[in-house]
C-alpha positions as a Markdown table, in Angstrom:
| # | Residue | x | y | z |
|---|---|---|---|---|
| 1 | Met | -18.0 | 65.5 | 61.9 |
| 2 | Ser | -21.0 | 64.1 | 63.3 |
| 3 | Asp | -21.4 | 60.8 | 65.5 |
| 4 | Leu | -23.4 | 60.3 | 62.9 |
| 5 | Ala | -20.4 | 59.7 | 60.8 |
| 6 | Gly | -20.0 | 56.0 | 59.4 |
| 7 | Arg | -24.0 | 55.6 | 59.4 |
| 8 | Ser | -25.8 | 55.3 | 56.4 |
| 9 | Val | -28.7 | 57.7 | 55.4 |
| 10 | Val | -30.9 | 54.9 | 55.3 |
| 11 | Gly | -30.8 | 53.9 | 59.0 |
| 12 | Val | -31.9 | 57.3 | 60.3 |
| 13 | Gly | -34.6 | 57.6 | 57.4 |
| 14 | Glu | -35.7 | 60.7 | 55.3 |
| 15 | Phe | -37.1 | 62.8 | 58.1 |
| 16 | Gly | -33.8 | 61.8 | 60.2 |
| 17 | Leu | -32.1 | 63.1 | 57.7 |
| 18 | Ile | -33.2 | 66.5 | 57.5 |
| 19 | Asp | -33.6 | 66.7 | 60.9 |
| 20 | Arg | -29.9 | 66.6 | 62.2 |
| 21 | Val | -29.1 | 69.2 | 58.1 |
| 22 | Thr | -32.0 | 71.6 | 58.9 |
| 23 | Ala | -30.4 | 71.5 | 62.6 |
| 24 | Arg | -27.4 | 73.2 | 61.8 |
| 25 | Leu | -28.3 | 75.6 | 59.0 |
| 26 | Ser | -29.1 | 79.7 | 60.3 |
| 27 | Tyr | -30.8 | 82.4 | 58.7 |
| 28 | Gly | -29.9 | 85.7 | 57.5 |
| 29 | Ala | -33.4 | 88.5 | 58.2 |
| 30 | Thr | -34.7 | 87.9 | 55.2 |
| 31 | Val | -35.7 | 84.6 | 56.1 |
| 32 | Leu | -39.3 | 84.5 | 57.6 |
| 33 | Leu | -40.3 | 81.2 | 57.7 |
| 34 | Gly | -37.2 | 78.3 | 57.5 |
| 35 | Pro | -37.7 | 74.6 | 57.3 |
| 36 | Gly | -39.9 | 73.0 | 58.5 |
| 37 | Asp | -43.9 | 73.3 | 56.9 |
| 38 | Asp | -44.9 | 73.1 | 53.3 |
| 39 | Ala | -42.6 | 75.7 | 52.0 |
| 40 | Ala | -40.3 | 78.2 | 53.2 |
| 41 | Val | -41.3 | 81.9 | 53.2 |
| 42 | Val | -38.3 | 84.6 | 52.5 |
| 43 | Ala | -39.5 | 88.2 | 52.4 |
| 44 | Ala | -38.7 | 90.3 | 48.7 |
| 45 | Pro | -38.3 | 94.5 | 49.2 |
| 46 | Asp | -38.1 | 94.9 | 46.2 |
| 47 | Ala | -41.8 | 92.8 | 45.0 |
| 48 | Arg | -39.3 | 91.0 | 42.2 |
| 49 | Val | -37.8 | 87.9 | 42.5 |
| 50 | Val | -34.4 | 86.7 | 41.4 |
| 51 | Ala | -34.5 | 82.5 | 40.3 |
| 52 | Thr | -32.5 | 80.6 | 39.2 |
| 53 | Thr | -31.2 | 76.4 | 39.3 |
| 54 | Asp | -28.6 | 74.6 | 38.2 |
| 55 | Val | -28.2 | 70.5 | 38.6 |
| 56 | Leu | -25.1 | 68.7 | 39.5 |
| 57 | Val | -24.4 | 65.0 | 38.7 |
| 58 | Glu | -21.7 | 63.0 | 40.3 |
| 59 | Gly | -19.7 | 62.0 | 37.9 |
| 60 | Arg | -21.0 | 64.2 | 35.5 |
| 61 | His | -20.0 | 67.5 | 37.6 |
| 62 | Phe | -18.5 | 66.2 | 40.3 |
| 63 | Arg | -16.5 | 63.5 | 41.8 |
| 64 | Arg | -16.3 | 62.0 | 46.0 |
| 65 | Asp | -12.9 | 60.9 | 45.1 |
| 66 | Trp | -11.8 | 64.3 | 44.0 |
| 67 | Ser | -13.8 | 66.7 | 46.5 |
| 68 | Gly | -14.9 | 66.1 | 50.0 |
| 69 | Ala | -18.2 | 67.0 | 51.3 |
| 70 | His | -17.7 | 70.8 | 52.1 |
| 71 | Asp | -16.0 | 71.8 | 48.9 |
| 72 | Ile | -19.1 | 70.3 | 47.3 |
| 73 | Gly | -21.7 | 72.2 | 48.9 |
| 74 | Arg | -19.1 | 74.6 | 48.0 |
| 75 | Arg | -19.1 | 74.7 | 45.3 |
| 76 | Ala | -23.5 | 73.8 | 44.5 |
| 77 | Ala | -24.1 | 77.2 | 46.6 |
| 78 | Ala | -21.8 | 79.4 | 44.0 |
| 79 | Ala | -22.9 | 77.9 | 40.9 |
| 80 | Asn | -26.6 | 79.0 | 41.2 |
| 81 | Leu | -25.2 | 82.3 | 43.6 |
| 82 | Ala | -23.4 | 83.8 | 41.4 |
| 83 | Asp | -26.4 | 83.6 | 38.7 |
| 84 | Val | -27.9 | 85.5 | 40.4 |
| 85 | Ala | -25.3 | 88.2 | 40.8 |
| 86 | Ala | -24.9 | 88.1 | 37.3 |
| 87 | Met | -28.8 | 89.4 | 36.8 |
| 88 | Gly | -27.3 | 92.5 | 39.2 |
| 89 | Ala | -28.9 | 91.1 | 42.6 |
| 90 | Glu | -28.0 | 90.0 | 46.3 |
| 91 | Pro | -28.5 | 86.6 | 46.9 |
| 92 | Thr | -31.0 | 86.0 | 49.0 |
| 93 | Ala | -32.5 | 82.2 | 49.4 |
| 94 | Leu | -31.2 | 78.7 | 48.4 |
| 95 | Leu | -33.2 | 75.5 | 47.7 |
| 96 | Val | -31.4 | 72.5 | 47.3 |
| 97 | Ala | -32.5 | 69.2 | 46.3 |
| 98 | Leu | -30.7 | 66.4 | 47.2 |
| 99 | Cys | -31.4 | 62.2 | 46.1 |
| 100 | Val | -27.9 | 60.4 | 47.7 |
| 101 | Pro | -28.1 | 56.2 | 47.2 |
| 102 | Val | -29.3 | 54.9 | 50.4 |
| 103 | Asp | -25.4 | 54.1 | 51.4 |
| 104 | Ala | -24.8 | 57.3 | 51.7 |
| 105 | Asp | -22.6 | 58.4 | 55.0 |
| 106 | Thr | -24.5 | 60.3 | 57.1 |
| 107 | Gly | -21.8 | 62.7 | 58.1 |
| 108 | Trp | -20.8 | 63.1 | 54.8 |
| 109 | Val | -24.2 | 65.0 | 54.4 |
| 110 | Glu | -24.2 | 67.0 | 56.5 |
| 111 | Glu | -20.5 | 68.2 | 56.3 |
| 112 | Leu | -22.2 | 69.1 | 52.6 |
| 113 | Ala | -25.1 | 71.3 | 53.4 |
| 114 | Asp | -22.2 | 73.2 | 55.9 |
| 115 | Gly | -20.5 | 73.3 | 52.0 |
| 116 | Leu | -24.0 | 75.1 | 50.8 |
| 117 | Gly | -24.5 | 76.5 | 54.0 |
| 118 | Ala | -21.3 | 78.2 | 54.5 |
| 119 | Glu | -21.1 | 79.8 | 50.9 |
| 120 | Ala | -24.7 | 80.9 | 51.1 |
| 121 | Ala | -23.7 | 83.2 | 54.4 |
| 122 | Gly | -20.9 | 84.3 | 53.1 |
| 123 | Val | -23.3 | 86.6 | 50.9 |
| 124 | Gly | -26.1 | 86.8 | 53.1 |
| 125 | Ala | -28.3 | 84.5 | 51.2 |
| 126 | Ser | -29.4 | 81.6 | 53.7 |
| 127 | Val | -30.6 | 77.2 | 53.1 |
| 128 | Val | -34.8 | 77.5 | 53.3 |
| 129 | Gly | -35.6 | 74.2 | 52.6 |
| 130 | Gly | -35.3 | 71.7 | 50.3 |
| 131 | Asp | -36.1 | 68.2 | 49.3 |
| 132 | Met | -34.6 | 65.0 | 49.4 |
| 133 | Ser | -35.2 | 62.2 | 48.1 |
| 134 | Ala | -32.9 | 58.0 | 47.9 |
| 135 | Ser | -31.7 | 57.9 | 43.9 |
| 136 | Pro | -28.6 | 55.0 | 42.7 |
| 137 | Thr | -26.7 | 58.6 | 41.1 |
| 138 | Leu | -26.3 | 61.9 | 43.6 |
| 139 | Thr | -27.3 | 64.6 | 43.2 |
| 140 | Ile | -27.1 | 68.0 | 43.8 |
| 141 | Ala | -29.6 | 70.7 | 42.2 |
| 142 | Val | -29.3 | 74.3 | 43.7 |
| 143 | Thr | -32.4 | 77.1 | 43.2 |
| 144 | Ala | -30.9 | 80.0 | 44.2 |
| 145 | Leu | -33.8 | 83.2 | 45.1 |
| 146 | Gly | -32.3 | 87.5 | 44.2 |
| 147 | Asp | -33.6 | 90.9 | 45.2 |
| 148 | Leu | -32.2 | 93.5 | 42.7 |
| 149 | Gly | -32.6 | 96.4 | 45.7 |
| 150 | Gly | -34.4 | 98.2 | 43.1 |
| 151 | Arg | -32.3 | 98.5 | 39.9 |
| 152 | Pro | -32.8 | 96.4 | 36.6 |
| 153 | Pro | -31.6 | 93.7 | 35.6 |
| 154 | Val | -28.9 | 92.9 | 34.1 |
| 155 | Thr | -29.6 | 90.6 | 30.9 |
| 156 | Arg | -27.9 | 89.4 | 28.0 |
| 157 | Ala | -29.4 | 91.2 | 25.5 |
| 158 | Gly | -28.1 | 94.9 | 25.7 |
| 159 | Ala | -25.5 | 95.4 | 24.7 |
| 160 | Arg | -24.5 | 97.9 | 22.1 |
| 161 | Pro | -21.0 | 98.0 | 19.7 |
| 162 | Gly | -18.4 | 100.4 | 21.2 |
| 163 | Asp | -19.5 | 99.0 | 24.1 |
| 164 | Leu | -15.9 | 97.6 | 26.9 |
| 165 | Leu | -16.1 | 94.2 | 28.0 |
| 166 | Ala | -14.8 | 93.4 | 31.4 |
| 167 | Leu | -14.1 | 90.9 | 33.5 |
| 168 | Ala | -14.9 | 90.4 | 37.1 |
| 169 | Gly | -13.0 | 87.8 | 38.4 |
| 170 | Arg | -10.3 | 84.5 | 37.3 |
| 171 | Thr | -11.0 | 82.3 | 35.1 |
| 172 | Gly | -9.4 | 79.6 | 33.0 |
| 173 | Tyr | -7.8 | 78.3 | 36.8 |
| 174 | Ala | -10.6 | 75.7 | 38.2 |
| 175 | Ala | -10.6 | 74.3 | 34.3 |
| 176 | Ala | -6.4 | 73.6 | 35.2 |
| 177 | Gly | -7.3 | 72.2 | 38.3 |
| 178 | Phe | -9.8 | 69.8 | 36.5 |
| 179 | Thr | -7.0 | 68.6 | 33.8 |
| 180 | Val | -4.3 | 68.3 | 36.7 |
| 181 | Leu | -6.9 | 66.0 | 37.9 |
| 182 | Ser | -8.1 | 63.7 | 36.1 |
| 183 | Arg | -4.3 | 62.7 | 34.8 |
| 184 | Gly | -3.8 | 62.0 | 38.2 |
| 185 | Phe | -2.1 | 64.6 | 40.2 |
| 186 | Arg | -3.2 | 66.5 | 42.9 |
| 187 | Thr | -0.8 | 70.1 | 42.8 |
| 188 | Pro | -0.6 | 72.6 | 42.0 |
| 189 | Arg | -2.3 | 72.9 | 45.0 |
| 190 | Leu | -3.8 | 76.8 | 43.7 |
| 191 | Leu | -5.2 | 74.5 | 41.1 |
| 192 | Val | -6.8 | 71.8 | 42.3 |
| 193 | Glu | -8.9 | 73.6 | 44.8 |
| 194 | Ala | -9.6 | 76.7 | 42.5 |
| 195 | Tyr | -12.0 | 73.5 | 40.4 |
| 196 | Arg | -12.7 | 72.6 | 44.9 |
| 197 | Arg | -14.1 | 75.9 | 45.7 |
| 198 | Pro | -14.4 | 78.8 | 43.5 |
| 199 | Glu | -13.9 | 82.1 | 44.3 |
| 200 | Val | -16.4 | 84.1 | 42.4 |
| 201 | Pro | -16.2 | 87.7 | 42.9 |
| 202 | Tyr | -20.1 | 87.9 | 43.8 |
| 203 | Pro | -20.8 | 92.2 | 45.0 |
| 204 | Ala | -18.8 | 92.6 | 41.4 |
| 205 | Gly | -22.4 | 91.4 | 40.0 |
| 206 | Pro | -24.7 | 93.9 | 41.8 |
| 207 | Leu | -21.9 | 97.0 | 41.8 |
| 208 | Ala | -21.6 | 97.0 | 37.6 |
| 209 | Gly | -25.8 | 97.0 | 37.5 |
| 210 | Arg | -25.6 | 100.3 | 40.0 |
| 211 | Leu | -22.6 | 101.4 | 37.1 |
| 212 | Gly | -24.8 | 100.3 | 34.6 |
| 213 | Ala | -23.6 | 97.3 | 32.9 |
| 214 | Thr | -25.3 | 96.7 | 29.5 |
| 215 | Ala | -25.2 | 92.9 | 29.4 |
| 216 | Met | -23.5 | 90.3 | 31.7 |
| 217 | Ile | -23.4 | 87.0 | 32.5 |
| 218 | Asp | -21.5 | 84.3 | 34.5 |
| 219 | Val | -18.9 | 82.5 | 32.8 |
| 220 | Ser | -20.0 | 78.7 | 33.5 |
| 221 | Asp | -18.8 | 76.8 | 30.1 |
| 222 | Gly | -15.8 | 79.1 | 29.0 |
| 223 | Leu | -15.6 | 82.9 | 28.4 |
| 224 | Leu | -15.7 | 81.9 | 24.7 |
| 225 | Ala | -19.2 | 80.0 | 24.9 |
| 226 | Asp | -21.1 | 82.3 | 27.3 |
| 227 | Leu | -19.6 | 85.8 | 25.6 |
| 228 | Gly | -21.6 | 84.3 | 22.4 |
| 229 | His | -25.1 | 83.4 | 24.7 |
| 230 | Leu | -24.3 | 87.0 | 24.7 |
| 231 | Ala | -23.5 | 88.3 | 21.8 |
| 232 | Arg | -26.8 | 85.9 | 20.7 |
| 233 | Ala | -29.1 | 87.4 | 22.9 |
| 234 | Ser | -27.5 | 91.4 | 22.2 |
| 235 | Gly | -27.4 | 91.3 | 18.2 |
| 236 | Val | -23.5 | 92.7 | 18.7 |
| 237 | Ala | -20.2 | 90.9 | 17.6 |
| 238 | Val | -18.0 | 90.6 | 20.7 |
| 239 | Asp | -13.7 | 91.0 | 20.0 |
| 240 | Ile | -11.5 | 89.4 | 23.5 |
| 241 | Thr | -8.0 | 90.8 | 23.7 |
| 242 | Arg | -5.6 | 88.1 | 24.1 |
| 243 | Asp | -3.6 | 89.8 | 25.5 |
| 244 | Ala | -5.3 | 90.8 | 28.7 |
| 245 | Phe | -5.0 | 87.4 | 30.4 |
| 246 | Glu | -1.4 | 87.0 | 31.7 |
| 247 | Val | -0.9 | 83.0 | 32.1 |
| 248 | Pro | -0.1 | 83.3 | 36.7 |
| 249 | Pro | 3.4 | 80.5 | 36.7 |
| 250 | Pro | 1.2 | 77.7 | 38.4 |
| 251 | Met | -0.8 | 77.4 | 35.1 |
| 252 | Arg | 2.7 | 78.0 | 33.1 |
| 253 | Asp | 4.1 | 75.3 | 34.7 |
| 254 | Ala | 1.0 | 73.1 | 34.8 |
| 255 | Ala | 0.2 | 73.3 | 30.7 |
| 256 | Gln | 4.0 | 73.3 | 30.0 |
| 257 | Ala | 3.9 | 69.1 | 32.3 |
| 258 | Leu | 1.5 | 68.0 | 30.4 |
| 259 | Gly | 1.4 | 69.6 | 26.4 |
| 260 | Val | -1.5 | 71.9 | 27.0 |
| 261 | Asp | -1.6 | 75.8 | 25.9 |
| 262 | Pro | -2.9 | 77.4 | 28.4 |
| 263 | Tyr | -5.5 | 79.9 | 26.5 |
| 264 | Ala | -6.9 | 77.1 | 25.9 |
| 265 | Trp | -8.3 | 77.1 | 30.3 |
| 266 | Leu | -8.1 | 80.8 | 29.7 |
| 267 | Leu | -10.5 | 81.5 | 27.7 |
| 268 | Ala | -12.3 | 78.5 | 27.6 |
| 269 | Gly | -12.2 | 76.7 | 30.5 |
| 270 | Gly | -15.0 | 76.6 | 33.3 |
| 271 | Asp | -16.2 | 76.2 | 36.9 |
| 272 | Asp | -15.2 | 79.3 | 37.8 |
| 273 | His | -17.9 | 81.6 | 38.0 |
| 274 | Ala | -16.2 | 85.2 | 36.4 |
| 275 | Leu | -18.5 | 87.6 | 35.2 |
| 276 | Ala | -18.1 | 89.1 | 32.4 |
| 277 | Ala | -20.0 | 92.4 | 31.0 |
| 278 | Thr | -20.3 | 95.0 | 28.6 |
| 279 | Phe | -20.1 | 98.8 | 29.4 |
| 280 | Pro | -20.5 | 102.1 | 28.0 |
| 281 | Pro | -17.4 | 102.2 | 26.3 |
| 282 | Ala | -16.7 | 106.2 | 28.8 |
| 283 | Thr | -17.1 | 104.0 | 31.6 |
| 284 | Ala | -14.4 | 104.0 | 34.7 |
| 285 | Leu | -14.1 | 100.5 | 35.3 |
| 286 | Pro | -14.1 | 99.7 | 39.7 |
| 287 | Pro | -11.1 | 98.3 | 41.4 |
| 288 | Gly | -12.2 | 94.1 | 40.6 |
| 289 | Trp | -13.3 | 94.4 | 36.6 |
| 290 | Arg | -10.9 | 94.9 | 33.8 |
| 291 | Ala | -11.5 | 95.2 | 30.8 |
| 292 | Ile | -11.0 | 92.2 | 28.5 |
| 293 | Gly | -11.7 | 93.7 | 24.7 |
| 294 | Arg | -14.7 | 95.4 | 23.1 |
| 295 | Val | -18.4 | 95.4 | 21.1 |
| 296 | Ala | -18.9 | 95.7 | 17.6 |
| 297 | Glu | -21.8 | 95.4 | 14.9 |
| 298 | Gly | -21.8 | 91.7 | 13.9 |
| 299 | Ser | -22.3 | 88.6 | 15.5 |
| 300 | Gly | -19.9 | 85.5 | 17.5 |
| 301 | Val | -16.9 | 86.0 | 19.6 |
| 302 | Thr | -13.2 | 86.6 | 18.5 |
| 303 | Val | -9.5 | 86.7 | 19.7 |
| 304 | Asp | -7.8 | 89.3 | 18.4 |
| 305 | Gly | -9.7 | 90.3 | 15.8 |
| 306 | Arg | -10.4 | 85.9 | 14.7 |
| 307 | Pro | -12.0 | 83.0 | 15.9 |
| 308 | Phe | -10.3 | 80.3 | 18.1 |
| 309 | Asp | -8.6 | 78.0 | 16.9 |
| 310 | Gly | -10.6 | 74.3 | 19.5 |
| 311 | Pro | -13.8 | 74.3 | 21.6 |
| 312 | Ala | -15.5 | 77.2 | 23.1 |
| 313 | Gly | -16.3 | 75.6 | 26.6 |
| 314 | Trp | -18.4 | 73.0 | 28.2 |
| 315 | Asp | -21.6 | 71.2 | 26.6 |
| 316 | His | -23.3 | 69.1 | 29.0 |
| 317 | Phe | -24.7 | 66.9 | 26.5 |
| 318 | Arg | -21.0 | 66.3 | 24.9 |
């Protein structure tokens, strides 16, 4: 914990806080110039840069009474790094804009920075800059950059009828954790920790690109909802096999106790940041990827050939 813990950010000022945060960061080989100038300089060996951005707003995307600063930082980074991986790219850098209330604790902000840096470092990326401002609502906006390594990007628009639908990572865990927390509980720990800090299968994205994936998407808002985006972009129909999803015991027990259908979490729950991709039908899936359905002619997303009964996923404006 920082020796400034318990001291509000207004006490150290904007530039003092920036100095405290940047002193905690480390930089990978792609960072040619880090924080401290008007902009950072990041190497782009491929000559193309994958770029994405995401914003987390307190009360909408996270709660400080549910998650510590370090976990919130990792979660904010993961939401963006997963999008880079979903394009088949290797993450290289993050830019972070942070708006905090003036009474925010300095130590909390430093722990947030540690979480952002740790998640980025885990995939060989670095936090290279950003901005800070005062705001009545704590807001974290992150931009991630990535490198394709000479490969074409894997977009949402290339799925073809007959393709195999596959998933890397897990779904439903974070949504179950959210439900548990929203009901006032803190267990099962496996589910609560999945909500606080997603386990993203980052290497699976570039691997899918090398294997010839025809389309891919980060599952952030719910598998059904996100596959709906892929289906629309590709002009195809997608059918999910329900039996491809096993309900783990902690999720089964929590669902029974809370009166929830666990498949609502598995098929429509977001925030786990699994990767869903389509592959040519003869593709031998590598470890970490598993088949969950097929692509067909038509439109929309079905489960075992039928529409899903319930919401397909998260909508930020509902």
